[in-house]
C-alpha positions as CSV (number, residue, x, y, z in Angstrom):
1,M,68.2,59.2,-2.1
2,S,71.7,60.3,-3.0
3,G,72.9,60.7,-6.6
4,T,75.2,57.7,-6.2
5,E,72.3,55.5,-5.0
6,E,70.0,56.7,-7.8
7,R,72.8,56.1,-10.4
8,R,73.2,52.5,-9.1
9,E,69.5,51.8,-9.6
10,N,69.6,53.2,-13.1
11,T,72.7,51.2,-14.0
12,G,72.5,48.3,-16.3
13,L,74.6,45.8,-18.1
14,V,74.6,44.9,-21.8
15,V,76.3,41.6,-22.3
16,Y,76.5,39.8,-25.7
17,S,77.7,36.7,-27.5
18,S,78.6,37.2,-31.1
19,K,80.2,34.8,-33.7
20,T,80.2,36.9,-36.9
21,G,79.8,40.4,-35.4
22,N,76.0,40.8,-35.9
23,T,75.1,40.6,-32.2
24,R,78.1,42.7,-31.2
25,K,77.0,45.5,-33.6
26,L,73.4,45.3,-32.3
27,A,74.7,45.3,-28.7
28,Q,76.9,48.4,-29.3
29,G,74.0,50.2,-30.9
30,I,71.6,49.4,-28.1
31,H,74.3,50.4,-25.6
32,R,74.8,53.8,-27.3
33,G,71.0,54.3,-27.5
34,L,70.4,53.5,-23.9
35,E,73.2,55.8,-22.7
36,D,71.7,58.6,-24.9
37,A,68.3,58.0,-23.2
38,L,69.3,57.1,-19.7
39,G,72.8,58.6,-19.2
40,E,76.3,57.2,-19.0
41,G,77.3,54.4,-16.8
42,I,75.7,51.5,-18.5
43,R,78.3,48.7,-18.9
44,I,78.8,46.6,-22.0
45,A,80.8,43.4,-22.2
46,A,81.3,40.3,-24.3
47,V,80.0,37.1,-22.6
48,E,83.5,35.7,-22.8
49,D,84.5,38.3,-20.2
50,N,82.0,36.8,-17.8
51,P,80.9,40.3,-16.5
52,D,79.8,40.5,-12.9
53,P,76.1,41.6,-12.8
54,A,76.6,43.1,-9.3
55,G,75.3,46.6,-9.0
56,S,73.1,46.3,-12.1
57,A,69.4,47.0,-11.8
58,W,68.9,45.1,-15.1
59,I,70.8,43.0,-17.6
60,L,70.3,42.9,-21.4
61,A,71.7,39.6,-22.7
62,G,72.4,39.3,-26.5
63,F,72.8,36.1,-28.4
64,W,73.0,34.7,-31.9
65,A,70.7,31.9,-33.0
66,D,72.4,28.5,-33.3
67,R,70.5,25.4,-34.2
68,G,67.1,26.6,-33.1
69,N,68.2,28.2,-29.8
70,A,70.4,30.9,-28.3
71,D,74.1,30.1,-28.7
72,Q,75.7,28.0,-26.0
73,K,77.9,30.8,-24.5
74,A,74.8,33.1,-24.1
75,L,72.8,30.2,-22.6
76,N,75.6,29.4,-20.1
77,Y,75.7,33.1,-19.0
78,L,71.9,33.2,-18.6
79,K,72.0,30.1,-16.5
80,S,74.7,31.7,-14.3
81,L,72.4,34.6,-13.4
82,E,70.0,34.4,-10.4
83,G,67.4,36.8,-9.1
84,R,68.0,39.3,-11.9
85,S,65.8,41.3,-14.3
86,V,66.9,40.2,-17.7
87,G,65.9,41.5,-21.1
88,L,67.0,39.5,-24.2
89,F,68.0,40.5,-27.7
90,G,69.4,38.5,-30.5
91,T,70.2,38.1,-34.2
92,L,69.3,35.3,-36.5
93,G,69.3,34.5,-40.2
94,A,65.5,33.8,-40.3
95,Y,62.9,36.5,-40.5
96,P,62.3,37.9,-37.0
97,D,58.5,37.4,-37.2
98,S,58.8,33.8,-38.4
99,A,57.7,30.7,-36.3
100,H,61.3,29.7,-36.1
101,A,62.3,33.1,-34.6
102,K,59.4,32.9,-32.1
103,D,60.6,29.4,-31.1
104,I,64.1,30.6,-30.5
105,A,62.9,33.6,-28.5
106,Q,60.8,31.3,-26.3
107,K,63.7,28.9,-25.7
108,A,65.9,31.9,-24.7
109,R,63.1,33.2,-22.4
110,D,62.8,29.8,-20.8
111,A,66.6,29.6,-20.1
112,A,66.6,33.1,-18.6
113,A,63.4,32.5,-16.6
114,E,64.8,29.5,-14.6
115,K,66.1,31.8,-11.9
116,N,65.3,35.4,-13.1
117,T,62.6,37.7,-14.2
118,V,62.4,38.0,-18.0
119,L,61.6,41.5,-19.3
120,G,61.1,40.6,-23.0
121,C,63.0,39.6,-26.1
122,F,63.9,41.5,-29.3
123,L,65.1,39.7,-32.4
124,C,66.3,41.0,-35.7
125,Q,67.9,39.5,-38.8
126,G,71.7,39.2,-39.0
127,K,74.1,38.2,-41.7
128,I,74.4,34.4,-42.0
129,D,77.9,33.0,-41.7
130,P,79.1,32.7,-45.3
131,A,80.5,29.2,-44.5
132,L,77.0,28.1,-43.6
133,T,75.6,29.5,-46.8
134,E,78.2,27.6,-48.8
135,R,77.4,24.4,-46.8
136,F,73.7,24.8,-47.7
137,R,74.7,25.3,-51.4
138,S,76.7,22.0,-51.4
139,L,73.8,19.9,-50.1
140,P,71.9,17.7,-52.5
141,A,68.5,19.1,-53.6
142,D,66.6,16.5,-51.6
143,N,68.2,17.6,-48.3
144,P,65.8,19.6,-46.1
145,H,68.5,22.3,-45.6
146,A,69.5,22.5,-49.3
147,M,69.7,25.9,-50.8
148,T,66.5,26.9,-52.5
149,E,65.5,30.1,-54.2
150,E,63.5,31.1,-51.2
151,R,66.4,30.3,-48.8
152,M,68.8,32.2,-51.0
153,K,66.4,35.2,-50.9
154,R,66.4,35.1,-47.1
155,H,70.3,34.8,-47.0
156,T,70.6,37.8,-49.3
157,E,68.1,39.9,-47.2
158,A,69.9,38.8,-44.0
159,A,73.2,40.1,-45.3
160,K,71.8,43.6,-45.0
161,H,71.3,43.3,-41.2
162,P,71.5,44.4,-38.6
163,D,71.0,47.9,-40.0
164,E,70.3,51.3,-38.4
165,N,66.5,50.5,-38.4
166,D,67.2,47.3,-36.5
167,I,69.4,49.1,-34.0
168,A,66.8,51.8,-33.5
169,S,64.1,49.2,-33.0
170,G,66.3,47.3,-30.6
171,V,66.9,50.4,-28.5
172,S,63.1,51.1,-28.3
173,A,62.4,47.5,-27.4
174,C,65.1,47.4,-24.7
175,L,64.0,50.7,-23.3
176,A,60.4,49.3,-23.0
177,M,61.8,46.1,-21.4
178,I,63.7,47.9,-18.7
179,K,61.1,50.6,-18.0
180,A,59.5,48.4,-15.3
181,V,62.7,48.3,-13.3
182,L,63.8,51.9,-13.6
183,P,63.2,54.1,-10.6
184,G,60.0,56.2,-11.0
185,A,58.7,54.0,-13.9
186,A,55.5,53.4,-12.1
187,N,54.8,57.2,-11.8
């Protein structure tokens, strides 16, 4: 196999959707970490750029959580893919080990799995849009989304993320996801 053919098999695409910058920050960190581990040539693009997956052995698709699912731009991109090996990563205001996060991850997996092979999903907390926090604060106490002490604690914690530990965990998780499609991974 020539160096060019091997490089194509090792090439991937990191594509992301980001509203407030959380998922972009995570995507850029994952991209840097993967290039450090696998070499240069991995592409990165915003979902709005509708990057062509041609020539990519794998795709990592990043999303932000919106109303209990991956955001619509990310979902539309996932649905446009066919016959690809797709890993997922995302940010959300909830704790990443919560039932809510697991439900979001499953919905994203389901969307990607319609026409692709899903390699896995990594989620971490991300800052919550301040406008959303303010909207929760303005709700009456009897509203199920009203700001409570516990919810405020979660919003405060989420404001610290994604941090360097989240990025390092994302790189590790994504490396594990794509290992199955890397040449020589079965050795």
